[in-house]
Structures are given as C-alpha cells and as structure tokens.
N, C-alpha and C positions, 0 to 999 in steps of 0.2 A: 543543445545536446549533441555530443559527438556522434556522427553518423555510423562510425564503426561499432559503437555500443549497441546500435540497432541492427547490426549485420548488413549495413549498406556501404557501398563505395561510390565515389564520385566518378561519373562518366561524362564524356563530351560527345555529342552526336550532331553531325552536320545535317541540316534540312534545307528545304527550299526557302524557308523564311529566315534562315540564319542558324548559327550554332546554338544548340540547346544543351543546357547542363541538367543532368538527372542524377539522382541517387537511387541506385538499384541494388537488389540483392535478395537473400533468403531463397535462393533457387531450390525448387523442390522436384524438378523434373516434369512439372505440368506444362502443357502448351498454352496455358491461360495466364496472362499477366494481370496483376492488380495495379492499375494505373491510378495515381492520386494527383489531382489537379487543385492547386490552391486558389484562393480568391484574390481580389485586388488588395494591394497593400499587404502582401504576404509572400511566402516562398514555400518550398517543400517542408521547411521546418515546422510549419503549423500542424503538420500531421504527426510529429514526433510523440506527443502525448497519447494519441490513439494507437500508434504502432506499439508503444511500450505497454499500454493497457491490454492489448490483444494477447500478450504473453501472460499477463497476470491472470486472465480468466480462461486460459487454455484454449483460446480461439486465435492462434497466431496467424498473422497475415503473412503470406508467402508470395514469392515472385513479384516483389514490389518494384514499381517503376514510378518514383516520385519526381515529378517534373517541375523545374523552374520555368514557367511560361515566359515567352519573349517580353522583355521590358521589366521583368521582376527577378528577384533573387540574383543569381549569377548569370542569367541569360540576357544578353543585350537586346535592346529594342531595335526598331519600333514595334509597337503592338500591331499584329496582323489583323486582317479581316477574319471574322469568326470561321468562315469556310476554309480559308487557307490555314488557319490555326488547327482546325480539326484534322486536316490532311497531314500537317506536320506532326501532330501527336501520334497519329497512326504510323507515320514513318519512323518515329523514334522507337516505338514498341517493336515494330518489325525488325528494325536494325539490331535490337537486342535478342532476336531469335524467336519471338513469340508470334504465332499466327492468329491468336485470339486473345481477347482481354475482357475483363470487367473493369469499368471505369467509374471512379468516384470523384465528384467535384464539390468544392465549397464555394458558395456565393457566385462570383463570376465564373469560377471553374466549373460550376454545375451546368451553366449554359454551354460551355465548351464540351463537357461530357455528353450532353444530349446531342450536340452537333456531331460528335464522333459517332455516336450510336446511329444517328439518322443517315450519315454518309457511308457507314460501314456496318450495316445491320447483320450481315452474316458472320462478321468477326466479333461482334459485341455480344457477350453472354448475359450481361447485367449492368445496370446503371444505378449508382447511389448518389443521391443529392443531399448535401448538408447545407442547411440555411440557404436554399437556392435563390438567386436573383430572378424574380419573376416579372409579371406584367406591371406590378406596382413600381418596381425599380425602373422599368422602361418608361413609365409615365413620368417619373421624375426627370429622366434624361430628355424626354421629348418636350415636356411642359413644366419647367422648373417651378413656376408660380403655383400651378395646380399641385405639384409634388409637396409643397409646404403643408398643404392640408391633408394629404394622404399619408406621406411618409416624411414627417418633418426632420427626423434624425438623419435620413439619407440626404435630403435636400440640404441640410446644414453641412454635411460632409462634403458634398459637391461644392458648395460655396467656399468652404475652407480650402479645398484643393485649388480653386481659382485664385484665392489670396496667396497661397504658398507659391503657386506658379508665377504670380506677379512679383513675388520677392526675388525670384531668380536664385542666384548663388547664396543669398542670405538665408534661404529656407533651411538648408542643411544644418548650419550651426545653431539655428533657432530650435530645430527639432532635437538636436543633441543636447542643448541646454535644458529643454523641457524634460528630456529623459533623465538627465543627471539630477535634477531637482525633484524628481518624482511627479512633476506636473503632468507629464504625458500619461501617466497611469490614471490621473484624475480625469483628463480629457477623454481617455479611452473608456471611461465608465459606461457610457451608453451601449458599448459593444458587448458588455458582459452583464449577466444577471447578478453575479456576486463577484465584483472586481477584486475585493480583498482576498478572495480565495485563489485567484489566478497568480501563478508564479510571476514574480517581478520580471524575470527574463522574457516572458511572453509579451508583456506590454512594452518593455524597453526595445524589443525587436522592431516595434513600429517605427522607431526613429530612423532605422535604416531601410525599412520596407515601404514607408510612405513615399510614393513617387508621383507628384502631382501631374506631370505630363502624361505618364502612362495611365494613371487613373482616369484622367479626362479623355484620353484617346479611347479607352475602353468604353467610357460612357457615350462617346460619339457613335461608336459602332453599334451600341445597343439601340440607338434611335431607329435604325433601319433594319434591325434583325427580323427575319421572317420566321416566326415561331411555328408556322404551318409545316416546316420541314420535319418537325418532331413527330408528325403523324407516321413517318416512315420507321420510327423506332419499333422494333419487333420483340425486344427482350423485356423482362420485368424491370420496372423502375420503382425504387423505394426511396422515399424522401424522409428526412428527419430535420426538424427545426426547433429552436427554442421558442417557447410560448411568449417570451419577452423580447423577441427579435425586433429591433426598431427599423430594420432594413427590409423586412418581408411583410407584405400586405396580407391581411387575413383572407382576402379573396383569391390569392395566388394559387392555392391548392386546387380550387375549383377549376381554374383555367388549365392547370396541368392535367387534371383528370379528364377534361373534355378533349384534350389534344392527344394524350398518350393512352394507348390501349390498356396496358397493364400497369396501373399506377396506384400507389398507396402511400399515405403519409402518417408519421408519428410526430406528435408535438411533445417536447420535454418541458415540464413545468419549471425546471430550475436552470434554464439556459437562456442566453441572449443570442447574438449573431454567430458566436463561435461555439456551437454545440459540441464539436469534437474536441475542443480544448477544455471547456467547463465540465462536460459530462462524457468523457470518452467511452466509458463502459456501456452506458445506455445507448450511445450512438452506435457502437459496434453491434449491439444486440438488435437495434432497430433495423440495421442493414444486413441481418443474418442471411436473408435470401440472396443478397448480392454476393456475399462471400461464398455461399454454397453453390452458386451457379456453375455448372460444367466443371466439376472438380476431377474428372477422370484423368489420372496421370498418364503421361507418355513421354518417351525420351525426346529431347529437343536440343538442337545445337545453339550455342550462344556466341555472339560476336559483338564487340564494342571496343572503343578506344578509351583506355583508362587515362586519367589525368591526375 
C-alpha cells in the first residue's frame, strides 16, 4: 500500500546503531507517539491493514511512527543488541519531537517494545503486544531439538533460514521464483489461520522481507535476553494473539503475567501469527487500552529529515 494513502511519509533518522527509515504522520498535536514495530521477516508495511482498518471503525491511529528495524525493510543492518535497539527506537521517536509514546510490537517487535518500556518507563504510556515472541520462542533459539517438540513450526522456520543462508546469493532468486509461482503463499500457510483470505500482496512481500542472516542474528540475541528487565515496565501491557499461532507457546502468557505488573491477553479464534493482518479490527479493539493511554493533547514541535 502507498504510505501516502495512509497519511504517512518516509523519513530517515540517524541513530547510534545506524540510519533508520520510518514512515510517520497523522500528526494530531499530541505529545504521545504511536510507535509500531514489525516482527522478523517484515517491515512497517505489515501494519498497513491495521492502520487502514482503524479509519473504518472510527478509531483512527494518530501520531504514527512505523519503524523499519535495523536489518529489515529499508533500514540497513546489522541487527543490534536488544538493549541498543531499544535506545535507538527511543532516539527515533524523540527526533520526531515526541517526549512520550505508546509502543506496539509484533512477534520480535513485541520483545523490542517491552525493552523500550523497561528502559524508558516514564516515557512509555502503554505497550501493545501482537503475537509476541515469548519464552517458547527463546527455548527454540537456545535448544533447537527441544524446540521441535514445543514449537515445531518455529523450529522448522529456523531450519529453513539456515538452509537459505547456506544458499547465499541463490536464496533471493529462489524466493522470487516461489513468489511468482504462488508457492510462497503455500509455504506461508502455517503463519495464517485462513491463508486464502490474506491478500496475495501480503504473502508475496515475504519474498523481499525474508532475510536469513538478519533472522538468525535476531534468534542469537534471543538466547541471552534477560526477560527480568520487563519487571521495570510500569505501564499497562495488553497482548493479542491468534489462537492458531504456531510460533507462540500456550504457556507464554503465564510467563508474561508473572513478570509484568499490569498484563492482560486476548486470544483471537480466527488468526495465526499475523493477527493484525488477518483480523485487524479485533486486534485494534483488543488493544483499546493502549490507544487510549495518555491522550491529553498538547502542542509539540516536529523535526525530521524527509527523504
């Protein structure tokens, strides 16, 4: 989807971990940004269906800062350490003139969202998690053989990424061929509850967003991530996931609840790992408390470099 159709423009923001590309807009005068962080094998575009749906139900998202995380989308790698990445995300939002933010992350982006909230508790008014990568995913990263028993879908994805990385430059034309023949949509079926209902453009985008080196680098950082830092999160945290998500373990929500003071989860019956793509309206409603957090308007200056 054309970002201008969503009221967004492309911006380039320098940070300590490299130049980061964002799509931002819908400025309302609020000092609180709505930060959107995609997952692995994604970019800011995975949020387009949810942004568009927010207009349809008259719950329009404003002050959007949709970030291409380093190593994904248009932001160059390498993939930083989670702590450095959280600092970079905060730096991007502040560079755009926002002193506070609500942050919503999908999958890997959910981990980054919580890290941002843990390191900047006074600036974070709410956190939304969409199909978050929890302890089950970290078990796969740390113990691949054990992961086959707990999350075979994710373990299979990790194995596929190793194969693609081993193919080197041949992996890109292979993915392009799979997309053109429609096979990539078939291979992506485990990610969705109803793949036939997902726009072909969404699954075809995987051909450009599947980046084995970045995916495996993110998996390596997950092995040593200290989830205890999330005890510092002071704001409400709301989570939504598909009941048929093959990348999220059933026990993950219990671990989140033990660590985070104000946590609640909604499971959608008709979604897989991309709940915000398959069911954008129920996802928006499940995160209502996040959108409503600290909405008091106030004048604020904006600054950024357009590209």
